[in-house]
NURO-524589 format. One record per residue: x negated, y, z of N, C-alpha, C in turn; residue number from 1. Coordinates in Angstrom, 1 decimal, decimal comma. Each point is the difference from the previous one (the first is absolute). Example, Ala and Ser with C-alpha at 12.3 -4.5 7.8 and 13.67 -1.06 7.14 Angstrom:
  n.east  n.north    n.up  ca.east  ca.north   ca.up  c.east  c.north    c.up    k
   -13,2     -5,7     7,8      0,9       1,2     0,0    -0,9      1,2     0,0    1
     0,4      1,1    -0,7     -0,9       1,1     0,0     0,8      1,1     0,8    2
END
This chain:
  n.east  n.north    n.up  ca.east  ca.north   ca.up  c.east  c.north    c.up    k
    -0,8     -1,2     0,0      0,8       1,2     0,0    -0,9      1,3     0,0    1
    -1,0      0,0     0,8     -0,9       1,1     0,1    -0,7      0,2    -1,3    2
    -0,4     -1,1    -0,6     -0,8       0,1    -1,3     0,9      0,6    -1,1    3
     1,3     -0,4     0,0      0,9       0,5    -1,0     0,2      1,5     0,2    4
     0,1      0,4     1,2      0,2       1,4     0,4    -1,2      0,9    -0,4    5
    -1,2     -0,5     0,3     -1,2       0,7    -0,3    -0,2      0,1    -1,5    6
     0,4     -1,1    -0,7     -0,1       0,0    -1,5     0,9      1,1    -0,6    7
     1,3      0,0     0,5      0,9       1,0    -0,4    -0,5      1,4     0,3    8
    -0,6      0,2     1,2     -0,5       1,3     0,4    -1,1      0,5    -1,0    9
    -0,9     -0,9    -0,3     -1,1       0,3    -0,9     0,6      0,3    -1,4   10
     0,9     -0,7    -0,5      0,6       0,3    -1,3     0,7      1,4     0,1   11
     0,7      0,3     1,1      0,7       1,2     0,1    -1,0      1,2     0,0   12
    -1,1     -0,2     0,8     -1,0       1,1     0,0    -0,7      0,2    -1,3   13
    -0,2     -1,1    -0,7     -0,6       0,1    -1,4     0,9      0,7    -0,9   14
     1,3     -0,3     0,1      1,0       0,7    -0,9     0,1      1,5     0,3   15
    -0,1      0,3     1,3      0,0       1,5     0,4    -1,2      0,7    -0,6   16
    -1,2     -0,7     0,2     -1,2       0,6    -0,6     0,1      0,2    -1,5   17
     0,5     -1,0    -0,7      0,1       0,0    -1,4     1,0      1,1    -0,4   18
     1,1      0,1     0,7      1,0       1,1    -0,3    -0,6      1,4     0,2   19
    -0,8      0,1     1,1     -0,6       1,3     0,3    -1,0      0,4    -1,1   20
    -0,8     -1,0    -0,5     -0,9       0,3    -1,0     0,7      0,4    -1,3   21
     1,0     -0,7    -0,4      0,8       0,3    -1,2     0,6      1,4     0,1   22
     0,6      0,3     1,1      0,6       1,3     0,2    -1,1      1,1    -0,1   23
    -1,1     -0,2     0,6     -1,1       1,0    -0,1    -0,5      0,2    -1,4   24
    -0,2     -1,1    -0,7     -0,4       0,1    -1,4     1,1      0,7    -0,9   25
     1,2     -0,3     0,3      1,1       0,6    -0,8     0,0      1,5     0,3   26
    -0,1      0,4     1,2      0,0       1,4     0,3    -1,2      0,7    -0,5   27
    -1,1     -0,6     0,0     -1,2       0,6    -0,5     0,0      0,1    -1,5   28
     0,6     -1,0    -0,7      0,1       0,1    -1,4     1,0      1,0    -0,5   29
     1,0      0,2     0,8      1,0       1,1    -0,4    -0,7      1,4     0,1   30
    -0,8      0,2     1,1     -0,7       1,3     0,1    -0,9      0,2    -1,2   31
    -0,7     -1,1    -0,4     -1,0       0,1    -1,1     0,8      0,3    -1,3   32
     1,1     -0,7    -0,2      0,8       0,2    -1,2     0,5      1,4     0,0   33
     0,5      0,6     1,1      0,4       1,4     0,0    -1,1      0,9    -0,3   34
    -1,2     -0,3     0,6     -1,2       0,9    -0,2    -0,4     -0,1    -1,5   35
     0,0     -1,2    -0,6     -0,4      -0,2    -1,4     1,0      0,8    -0,9   36
     1,3     -0,1     0,4      1,0       0,7    -0,8    -0,2      1,5     0,1   37
    -0,3      0,5     1,2     -0,2       1,4     0,2    -1,2      0,5    -0,8   38
    -1,1     -0,8     0,1     -1,2       0,3    -0,7     0,2      0,1    -1,5   39
     0,7     -1,0    -0,5      0,3       0,0    -1,5     0,8      1,2    -0,4   40
     0,9      0,4     0,9      0,8       1,2    -0,3    -0,8      1,3     0,0   41
    -0,9      0,1     1,0     -0,9       1,1     0,1    -1,0      0,0    -1,2   42
    -0,4     -1,2    -0,4     -0,9       0,0    -1,2     0,7      0,4    -1,3   43
     1,3     -0,4    -0,1      0,8       0,4    -1,1     0,1      1,6    -0,1   44
     0,2      0,6     1,2      0,1       1,5     0,0    -1,4      0,6    -0,4   45
    -1,1     -0,6     0,4     -1,3       0,5    -0,4    -0,1     -0,1    -1,5   46
     0,4     -1,2    -0,5     -0,1      -0,3    -1,5     0,8      1,0    -0,8   47
     1,2      0,4     0,5      0,8       1,0    -0,7    -0,6      1,3     0,0   48
    -0,6      0,4     1,1     -0,7       1,3     0,1    -1,2      0,0    -1,0   49
    -0,8     -1,1     0,0     -1,1      -0,1    -1,0     0,4      0,1    -1,4   50
     1,1     -0,7    -0,3      0,6       0,0    -1,4     0,3      1,5    -0,4   51
     0,7      0,7     0,9      0,3       1,4    -0,3    -1,2      0,8    -0,2   52
    -1,0     -0,2     0,8     -1,3       0,8    -0,2    -0,6     -0,4    -1,3   53
    -0,1     -1,2    -0,3     -0,6      -0,5    -1,3     0,8      0,5    -1,2   54
     1,3      0,0     0,1      0,8       0,5    -1,2    -0,3      1,5    -0,2   55
     0,0      0,8     1,1     -0,3       1,4    -0,1    -1,4      0,3    -0,5   56
    -1,0     -0,8     0,4     -1,3       0,2    -0,4    -0,2     -0,3    -1,5   57
     0,8     -1,0    -0,5     -0,1      -0,4    -1,4     1,0      0,7    -0,9   58
     0,7      1,0     0,6      1,1       0,7    -0,8    -0,6      1,0    -0,9   59
    -1,3      0,3     0,1     -0,6       1,1    -0,8    -1,1     -0,7    -0,9   60
     0,0      0,4    -1,2     -1,1      -0,5    -0,9    -1,3      0,7     0,3   61
    -1,0     -0,8     0,0     -1,4       0,6     0,3    -0,6      0,4    -1,3   62
    -0,2      1,3    -0,2     -0,6       0,5    -1,2    -1,3      0,8     0,3   63
     0,0      0,6     1,2     -1,1       0,8     0,4    -0,4     -0,4     1,5   64
    -1,1     -0,6     0,2     -0,4      -0,5     1,3    -0,1      1,1     1,0   65
    -0,2      1,3    -0,4     -0,1       1,1     0,9     1,4      0,3     0,7   66
     1,0     -0,5    -0,6      1,4       0,2     0,5     0,4     -1,1     1,0   67
    -1,0     -0,9     0,4      0,3      -1,1     0,8    -0,9      0,0     1,2   68
     0,5     -0,7     1,1     -0,8      -0,1     1,2     0,3     -1,5     0,5   69
    -0,5     -0,3     1,2      0,3      -1,3     0,6     0,2      0,2     1,5   70
     0,6     -1,0     0,6      0,4       0,1     1,4    -0,1     -1,4     0,6   71
    -0,4     -0,1     1,3     -0,1      -1,3     0,7     1,5     -0,5     0,1   72
     0,1     -1,3    -0,1      1,3      -0,7     0,0     0,0     -1,2     0,9   73
     0,8      0,0     1,0      0,1      -1,2     0,9    -1,1      0,2     1,1   74
     0,2     -0,9     1,0     -1,0       0,1     1,1    -0,3     -1,4     0,5   75
    -1,2     -0,4     0,0     -0,4      -1,3     0,5     0,2      0,0     1,5   76
     0,3     -1,2     0,5      0,2      -0,2     1,4    -1,2      0,4     0,8   77
    -1,2     -0,1    -0,6     -1,3       0,3     0,7    -0,3      1,5    -0,2   78
     0,8      0,7    -0,8     -0,2       1,4    -0,3    -0,6      0,2    -1,4   79
     0,3      1,1    -0,5     -0,5       0,4    -1,4     1,1     -0,4    -1,0   80
    -0,1      0,6    -1,2      1,0      -0,3    -1,1    -0,1     -1,4    -0,6   81
     1,1     -0,5    -0,4      0,0      -1,2    -0,7    -0,4      0,2    -1,5   82
     0,2      1,2    -0,5     -0,3       0,3    -1,3     0,2      1,5    -0,3   83
    -0,1      0,3    -1,3      0,3       1,4    -0,5     0,9     -0,1    -1,2   84
     0,7      1,1    -0,2      0,9       0,1    -1,1    -0,2      1,4    -0,7   85
    -0,1      0,0    -1,3     -0,1       1,2    -0,8     1,4      0,6    -0,2   86
     0,0      1,4     0,0      1,3       0,7    -0,2    -0,3      1,3    -0,7   87
     1,0      0,4    -0,8     -0,1       1,2    -0,7     0,3      1,1     1,0   88
    -0,7      1,1    -0,1      0,2       1,2     0,9     1,4      0,5    -0,2   89
     0,7     -0,3    -1,1      1,3       0,5    -0,2     1,1     -0,7     0,9   90
    -0,3     -1,2     0,5      0,9      -0,7     0,9     0,0      0,5     1,4   91
    -1,0      0,9     0,4     -0,1       0,5     1,3     1,3      0,7     0,4   92
     0,6      0,8    -1,0      1,2       0,7     0,3     1,2     -1,0     0,2   93
    -0,2     -1,2    -0,4      1,1      -1,0     0,2    -0,2     -0,7     1,4   94
    -0,9      0,5     0,8     -0,2      -0,6     1,3    -0,8     -1,3     0,0   95
    -0,8     -0,1    -1,0     -0,8      -1,3    -0,1    -0,9     -0,2     1,3   96
    -0,7      1,0     0,4     -0,9      -0,1     1,1     0,7     -0,3     1,3   97
     1,2      0,5     0,1      0,8      -0,3     1,2     0,5     -1,4     0,0   98
     0,3     -0,5    -1,2      0,4      -1,5    -0,1    -1,1     -0,9     0,4   99
    -1,2      0,4    -0,4     -1,2      -0,8     0,3    -0,3      0,0     1,5  100
     0,1      1,2     0,5     -0,2       0,2     1,5     1,0     -0,9     0,8  101
     1,2      0,1    -0,4      1,1      -0,8     0,6    -0,3     -1,5    -0,1  102
    -0,4     -0,4    -1,2     -0,3      -1,4    -0,2    -1,2     -0,4     0,9  103
    -1,1      0,8     0,0     -1,1      -0,4     0,8     0,3     -0,1     1,5  104
     0,8      0,9     0,5      0,5       0,0     1,4     0,8     -1,3     0,3  105
     0,9     -0,4    -1,0      0,8      -1,2     0,2    -0,9     -1,2    -0,1  106
    -1,0      0,0    -0,8     -1,0      -1,1    -0,1    -0,7     -0,2     1,3  107
    -0,4      1,1     0,6     -0,7       0,0     1,3     0,9     -0,6     1,1  108
     1,3      0,4     0,0      0,9      -0,5     1,0     0,3     -1,5    -0,2  109
     0,1     -0,4    -1,3      0,2      -1,4    -0,3    -1,2     -0,8     0,5  110
    -1,2      0,4    -0,2     -1,2      -0,7     0,4     0,0     -0,2     1,5  111
     0,4      1,1     0,8      0,0       0,0     1,4     1,1     -0,9     0,5  112
     1,2      0,2    -0,6      1,2      -0,8     0,5    -0,2     -1,5    -0,1  113
    -0,6     -0,5    -1,1     -0,2      -1,4    -0,2    -1,4     -0,5     0,4  114
    -0,8      0,9     0,6     -1,4      -0,3     0,5    -0,8     -0,6    -1,1  115
     0,0      0,6    -1,2     -0,7      -0,5    -1,2    -1,5      0,2     0,2  116
    -0,8     -0,8    -0,7     -1,4       0,3    -0,1    -0,4      0,1    -1,4  117
    -1,1      0,6    -0,3     -0,5       0,1    -1,3    -1,5      0,1     0,0  118
    -0,6      0,0    -1,2     -1,5       0,2     0,0    -0,2      1,4     0,4  119
    -1,2      0,3     0,4     -0,4       1,4     0,4    -0,9      0,6    -1,0  120
     0,0     -0,6    -1,2     -0,9       0,6    -1,1     0,5      1,4    -0,4  121
    -0,9      0,9     0,0      0,2       1,3    -0,4     0,3      0,1    -1,5  122
     1,1      0,5    -0,4      0,3       0,1    -1,5    -0,3      1,5    -0,4  123
    -1,0      0,1    -0,7     -0,4       1,4    -0,4     0,9      0,6    -1,0  124
     0,2      1,3     0,0      0,9       0,6    -1,0    -0,6      0,0    -1,4  125
     0,9      0,1    -1,0     -0,5       0,1    -1,4    -0,8      1,2    -0,2  126
    -0,8      0,0    -1,0     -0,8       1,2    -0,4     0,8      1,0    -0,8  127
     1,0     -0,5    -0,8      0,8       0,9    -0,8     1,1     -0,8    -0,6  128
     0,9      0,8    -0,7      1,1      -0,6    -0,8    -0,3      0,2    -1,4  129
     0,2     -1,0    -0,8     -0,2       0,1    -1,5     1,3     -0,4    -0,7  130
     0,2      0,5    -1,2      1,2      -0,3    -0,7    -0,4     -1,0    -1,1  131
     0,8     -1,0    -0,2     -0,3      -1,0    -1,0     1,4     -0,5    -0,5  132
     0,2      0,2    -1,3      1,3      -0,4    -0,6     1,2      0,6     0,7  133
    -0,1      1,2     0,5      1,1       0,6     0,7     0,2     -0,4     1,4  134
    -0,8     -0,9     0,5      0,1      -0,4     1,4    -1,2      0,5     0,8  135
     0,2      0,3     1,3     -1,1       0,4     0,8    -0,7     -1,2     0,6  136
    -1,4      0,1     0,0     -0,8      -1,0     0,5    -0,9      0,6     1,1  137
    -0,2     -0,8     1,1     -0,9       0,5     1,0    -1,4     -0,5    -0,4  138
    -1,0      0,8     0,1     -1,3      -0,3    -0,3    -0,9     -0,1     1,2  139
    -0,7     -1,1     0,2     -0,8      -0,2     1,2    -1,5      0,0    -0,5  140
    -0,8      0,9     0,4     -1,4       0,0    -0,4    -0,8      0,1     1,3  141
    -0,7     -1,1     0,3     -0,8       0,0     1,2    -1,3     -0,6    -0,2  142
END
């Protein structure tokens, strides 16, 4: 009788432990799923901002490189720009630099929110903008 009772008690304790572990894993996976979903939504917002910036930068034909400039775009988690983008000086009046600033600030916030890491390699700015077949090209001479 005692042996049967101990056996049932062991099975019951094992079942409780198993149930606790399954519950913990389920709750943890729900939090991760929510975080992944929120991260994907935030990334989508960044992508939309970047698309708007790129479309505005590409909206002007490049015929004279003196009418063009470049600006740092994006922010590495370790600091410093992710890259540079060329833009016509005529798009300044359309708020281009403000859009880039807003994007860069959102990128910094995204990196901090999700505790992202990146390489810490310094990305040097381009030397100049050149026009080729109506498109602006960034020239790097080092």
